[in-house]
C-alpha positions as CSV (number, residue, x, y, z in Angstrom):
1,X,0.0,0.0,0.0
2,X,1.3,3.4,-1.0
3,X,-0.4,5.4,1.6
4,X,-0.5,5.2,5.4
5,X,-3.9,4.1,6.9
6,X,-4.0,7.0,9.3
7,X,-3.8,9.5,6.4
8,X,-6.5,7.7,4.5
9,X,-8.8,7.6,7.6
10,X,-8.4,11.3,8.0
11,X,-9.7,11.6,4.4
12,X,-12.6,9.2,4.9
13,X,-15.1,11.7,6.3
14,X,-14.4,14.0,3.3
15,X,-14.6,11.1,0.9
16,X,-17.9,9.9,2.4
17,X,-19.5,13.4,2.1
18,X,-18.0,13.8,-1.5
19,X,-16.3,17.1,-0.6
20,X,-12.7,16.1,-1.2
21,X,-10.8,16.7,-4.5
22,X,-10.8,14.1,-7.3
23,X,-7.2,13.3,-6.7
24,X,-7.8,12.6,-3.0
25,X,-10.8,10.5,-3.9
26,X,-8.8,8.5,-6.3
27,X,-6.2,7.9,-3.7
28,X,-8.8,6.7,-1.2
29,X,-10.5,4.4,-3.7
30,X,-7.1,2.8,-4.5
31,X,-6.3,2.3,-0.9
32,X,-9.7,0.9,-0.1
33,X,-9.2,-1.8,-2.7
34,X,-6.1,-3.0,-0.9
35,X,-7.1,-2.4,2.8
36,X,-10.0,-4.3,4.3
37,X,-9.7,-2.5,7.6
38,X,-10.3,1.0,6.1
39,X,-13.1,-0.5,3.9
40,X,-14.8,-1.8,7.0
41,X,-14.4,1.5,8.7
42,X,-16.1,3.3,5.8
43,X,-19.0,0.9,5.8
44,X,-19.4,1.4,9.5
45,X,-19.4,5.2,9.0
46,X,-22.0,5.0,6.3
47,X,-24.3,2.7,8.4
48,X,-24.0,5.1,11.4
49,X,-24.9,8.0,9.2
50,X,-28.0,6.3,7.8
51,X,-29.2,5.3,11.3
52,X,-28.6,8.9,12.5
53,X,-30.6,10.3,9.6
54,X,-33.4,7.9,10.0
55,X,-33.6,8.6,13.8
56,X,-33.6,12.3,13.2
57,X,-36.3,12.1,10.6
58,X,-38.4,9.8,12.9
59,X,-38.2,12.3,15.7
60,X,-39.1,15.2,13.4
61,X,-42.2,13.3,12.1
62,X,-43.2,12.5,15.7
63,X,-42.8,16.2,16.7
64,X,-44.8,17.3,13.7
65,X,-47.6,14.8,14.4
66,X,-47.6,15.9,18.1
67,X,-48.0,19.6,17.1
68,X,-50.7,18.6,14.6
69,X,-52.8,16.7,17.2
70,X,-52.3,19.5,19.8
71,X,-53.6,22.0,17.3
72,X,-56.6,19.8,16.6
73,X,-57.3,19.2,20.3
74,X,-57.1,22.9,21.0
75,X,-59.5,23.7,18.1
76,X,-61.9,20.9,19.1
77,X,-61.9,22.1,22.8
78,X,-62.5,25.7,21.7
79,X,-65.4,24.7,19.5
80,X,-67.0,22.6,22.3
81,X,-66.5,25.4,24.8
82,X,-68.1,27.8,22.4
83,X,-71.1,25.5,22.1
84,X,-71.4,25.3,25.9
85,X,-71.4,29.1,26.0
86,X,-74.7,29.3,24.0
87,X,-77.0,27.7,26.7
88,X,-75.1,29.7,29.4
89,X,-75.9,33.0,27.6
90,X,-79.5,32.0,26.9
91,X,-80.0,31.1,30.6
92,X,-78.4,34.3,31.7
93,X,-80.7,36.4,29.6
94,X,-83.8,34.5,30.5
95,X,-83.0,34.5,34.2
96,X,-82.7,38.3,34.1
97,X,-85.7,38.8,31.8
98,X,-88.0,36.9,34.1
99,X,-87.1,39.1,37.0
100,X,-85.5,36.3,39.1
101,X,-82.0,37.8,39.2
102,X,-79.1,35.4,39.0
103,X,-80.7,32.5,40.8
104,X,-81.1,29.2,39.0
105,X,-78.6,30.5,36.4
106,X,-75.8,29.5,38.7
107,X,-77.2,26.0,38.9
108,X,-77.2,25.7,35.1
109,X,-73.7,27.2,35.0
110,X,-72.4,24.6,37.6
111,X,-74.1,21.8,35.6
112,X,-72.4,22.9,32.4
113,X,-69.1,23.1,34.2
114,X,-69.6,19.4,35.2
115,X,-70.3,18.5,31.6
116,X,-67.3,20.5,30.4
117,X,-65.0,18.7,32.8
118,X,-66.1,15.4,31.3
119,X,-65.8,16.5,27.7
120,X,-63.5,19.5,27.3
121,X,-60.9,18.7,29.9
122,X,-59.9,15.3,28.3
123,X,-59.6,17.1,24.9
124,X,-57.4,20.0,26.2
125,X,-55.2,18.1,28.6
126,X,-51.9,17.0,27.1
127,X,-50.9,14.4,29.7
128,X,-52.8,12.4,32.4
129,X,-56.1,13.0,30.7
130,X,-58.1,10.6,33.0
131,X,-56.5,12.2,36.1
132,X,-57.4,15.7,35.1
133,X,-60.9,14.7,34.1
134,X,-61.5,12.9,37.4
135,X,-60.2,15.8,39.5
136,X,-62.1,18.5,37.5
137,X,-65.4,16.5,37.4
138,X,-65.2,15.8,41.2
139,X,-64.7,19.5,41.9
140,X,-67.5,20.5,39.5
141,X,-69.8,18.0,41.1
142,X,-69.1,19.3,44.6
143,X,-69.6,22.9,43.3
144,X,-73.0,21.9,41.8
145,X,-74.1,20.3,45.1
146,X,-73.1,23.5,46.9
147,X,-74.9,25.8,44.5
148,X,-78.1,23.8,44.7
149,X,-77.8,23.7,48.5
150,X,-77.4,27.5,48.7
151,X,-80.4,28.3,46.4
152,X,-82.7,25.7,48.0
153,X,-81.5,26.6,51.5
154,X,-80.9,23.0,52.3
155,X,-78.8,21.8,55.2
156,X,-77.8,18.6,53.5
157,X,-74.7,19.8,51.6
158,X,-72.0,18.2,53.9
159,X,-73.9,14.9,54.0
160,X,-74.2,14.8,50.2
161,X,-70.7,16.1,49.4
162,X,-68.9,13.8,51.8
163,X,-71.0,10.8,50.7
164,X,-70.2,11.7,47.1
165,X,-66.4,12.0,47.8
166,X,-66.4,8.8,49.7
167,X,-68.1,6.9,46.9
168,X,-65.9,8.3,44.2
169,X,-62.8,7.6,46.4
170,X,-63.7,4.0,46.9
171,X,-64.2,3.5,43.1
172,X,-61.6,5.7,41.4
173,X,-58.9,6.5,44.0
174,X,-57.2,3.1,43.5
175,X,-56.8,4.0,39.8
176,X,-55.8,7.6,40.4
177,X,-52.9,6.7,42.7
178,X,-51.4,4.7,39.8
179,X,-51.2,7.8,37.6
180,X,-47.5,8.7,37.0
181,X,-47.3,12.0,38.8
182,X,-49.0,10.6,41.9
183,X,-47.4,7.1,41.8
184,X,-43.9,8.7,41.7
185,X,-44.6,10.6,44.9
186,X,-46.3,7.8,46.8
187,X,-43.9,5.0,45.9
188,X,-44.8,1.8,47.8
189,X,-47.5,3.6,49.9
190,X,-50.3,3.7,47.3
191,X,-52.5,1.1,49.0
192,X,-51.9,2.7,52.4
193,X,-52.8,6.1,51.0
194,X,-56.0,4.8,49.5
195,X,-57.2,3.1,52.7
196,X,-56.2,6.2,54.8
197,X,-58.1,8.6,52.5
198,X,-61.2,6.3,52.5
199,X,-61.1,6.0,56.3
200,X,-61.0,9.8,56.7
201,X,-63.8,10.3,54.3
202,X,-65.9,7.5,55.8
203,X,-65.4,9.0,59.3
204,X,-66.3,12.5,58.1
205,X,-69.4,11.1,56.2
206,X,-70.6,9.3,59.3
207,X,-70.0,12.4,61.4
208,X,-72.0,14.5,59.0
209,X,-74.8,12.0,58.9
210,X,-74.9,11.8,62.7
211,X,-75.1,15.6,63.0
212,X,-77.9,15.7,60.4
213,X,-80.1,13.1,62.0
214,X,-79.3,13.8,65.6
215,X,-82.7,14.3,67.3
216,X,-81.4,15.4,70.7
217,X,-78.7,17.8,69.6
218,X,-76.2,16.0,72.0
219,X,-73.0,16.1,70.0
220,X,-71.2,13.8,72.5
221,X,-73.9,11.2,72.3
222,X,-74.0,11.4,68.5
223,X,-70.2,11.1,68.3
224,X,-70.2,8.1,70.6
225,X,-72.9,6.4,68.5
226,X,-71.0,7.1,65.2
227,X,-67.8,5.6,66.6
228,X,-69.7,2.6,68.0
229,X,-71.3,1.9,64.6
230,X,-68.6,2.8,62.2
231,X,-65.5,1.8,64.3
232,X,-65.8,-2.0,63.9
233,X,-66.1,-1.7,60.1
234,X,-63.0,0.5,59.9
235,X,-61.1,-1.9,62.1
236,X,-62.1,-4.8,59.8
237,X,-60.9,-2.9,56.7
238,X,-57.5,-2.1,58.4
239,X,-57.2,-5.6,59.7
240,X,-57.7,-7.1,56.2
241,X,-55.2,-4.6,54.8
242,X,-52.6,-5.6,57.4
243,X,-53.1,-9.3,56.6
244,X,-52.7,-8.8,52.9
245,X,-49.9,-6.3,53.0
246,X,-47.7,-7.2,56.0
247,X,-48.4,-10.9,56.9
248,X,-45.4,-13.0,55.7
249,X,-47.0,-16.1,54.2
250,X,-48.4,-17.3,50.9
251,X,-51.4,-15.7,49.2
252,X,-53.4,-18.9,49.9
253,X,-52.8,-18.6,53.6
254,X,-53.6,-14.8,53.5
255,X,-56.9,-15.6,51.9
256,X,-57.6,-18.1,54.6
257,X,-56.9,-15.6,57.4
258,X,-59.2,-13.1,55.7
259,X,-62.0,-15.6,55.4
260,X,-61.7,-16.5,59.1
261,X,-61.6,-12.8,60.1
262,X,-64.7,-12.0,58.0
263,X,-66.6,-14.9,59.5
264,X,-65.7,-13.8,63.1
265,X,-66.7,-10.2,62.3
266,X,-70.1,-11.2,60.9
267,X,-70.8,-13.3,64.0
268,X,-69.7,-10.9,66.7
269,X,-70.4,-7.5,65.0
270,X,-73.9,-6.8,66.3
271,X,-72.9,-8.0,69.8
272,X,-69.9,-5.6,70.1
273,X,-71.8,-2.7,68.5
274,X,-74.6,-3.0,71.0
275,X,-72.1,-3.4,73.8
276,X,-70.4,-0.1,72.7
277,X,-73.8,1.5,72.5
278,X,-74.7,0.4,76.0
279,X,-77.5,-2.0,74.9
280,X,-77.9,-5.4,76.4
281,X,-77.4,-8.2,73.8
282,X,-76.6,-11.9,73.7
283,X,-74.5,-13.9,71.3
284,X,-76.5,-15.8,68.6
285,X,-77.8,-19.1,69.7
286,X,-77.6,-22.1,67.4
287,X,-81.0,-23.9,67.1
288,X,-80.6,-26.2,64.1
289,X,-83.9,-28.0,64.9
290,X,-85.9,-24.8,65.1
291,X,-86.3,-22.5,62.1
292,X,-88.6,-19.5,62.5
293,X,-88.5,-15.7,62.4
294,X,-86.8,-15.8,65.9
295,X,-84.0,-18.3,65.1
296,X,-83.3,-17.9,61.4
297,X,-80.9,-15.0,61.8
298,X,-78.9,-16.7,64.6
299,X,-78.8,-20.1,62.8
300,X,-77.5,-18.4,59.6
301,X,-74.8,-16.6,61.5
302,X,-73.7,-19.9,63.1
303,X,-73.7,-21.6,59.7
304,X,-71.7,-18.8,58.2
305,X,-69.2,-18.8,61.1
306,X,-68.7,-22.5,60.9
307,X,-68.3,-22.4,57.1
308,X,-65.8,-19.5,57.2
309,X,-63.8,-21.2,59.9
310,X,-63.7,-24.5,58.0
311,X,-62.8,-22.9,54.6
312,X,-60.3,-20.5,56.2
313,X,-58.6,-23.3,58.1
314,X,-58.2,-25.4,54.9
315,X,-56.8,-22.4,53.0
316,X,-54.3,-21.6,55.8
317,X,-53.1,-25.2,56.0
318,X,-52.8,-25.5,52.2
319,X,-51.0,-22.2,52.0
320,X,-48.5,-23.1,54.8
321,X,-47.9,-26.5,53.2
322,X,-47.3,-24.9,49.8
323,X,-45.0,-22.3,51.3
324,X,-43.0,-25.0,53.1
325,X,-42.5,-26.9,49.8
326,X,-41.2,-23.8,48.1
327,X,-38.8,-23.0,50.9
328,X,-37.5,-26.3,52.3
329,X,-35.4,-26.1,55.5
330,X,-31.7,-25.8,54.9
331,X,-29.7,-29.0,55.5
332,X,-27.4,-29.1,58.5
């Protein structure tokens, strides 16, 4: 070979881009015929360039498509918002023309805000559409309940609002905590957060209901009754969560412990609630030979308890046996 490989490799980028002189190109071509290493380097450079160009064009196409859909979403959201403005303006004019002032107009406005949160927000939001829709629709729904309560002079707002929040939390919060911005902050505490929020909302709902239906106006008595009735159910929920989350055993055994716990709760719940309320009560009596309106409830509770204990015990034993097979004791 007439020329040194280092010199040819310095010329390769210029040769590849066809910007070197014809004399230099001829020298490179002659060298490439004799040097497999430099030929392989040129092929590698050409392949890298193609991949870079393709990747660049792909990113540009994706950016252009993203801009296109964003423009379309913005246009669609604007059109829908304009359509929603028509009934708002009509109700505003009619409300004033009939001499009612701005009364039921705000109810219509809050209703349309709720509809907008379900239609416009998912269109306009760029990321986490479901999360934005859930948050905005919940806020709009609570606002609608508040406006209706104000204009009807009702004292039911807190009962309705807290009941609504509790129901929505039970259904949608497990999905909301999985959304990226929330999941990143909660980490491994998503289930704990869901149960804590549900507990707080349930307690507030029961408190609001107790205040609303309290006939004697005795807050202390009402609070005692609320705790006596709601407390055992909250303890059951936390006990099931603790078993499923923190108990170190197989899933089969965990299911068995939950079944046993539910059976015991169903059997003793009324007894302990009445005990907390200060009412005399007896444990259910099993009368398998007598089935009438006085014994059917007690008999069914006994059958349910025996069934839960039997099924739960079988699941626990099966789970423990399965777990021992997976983790045999180490040999001495």
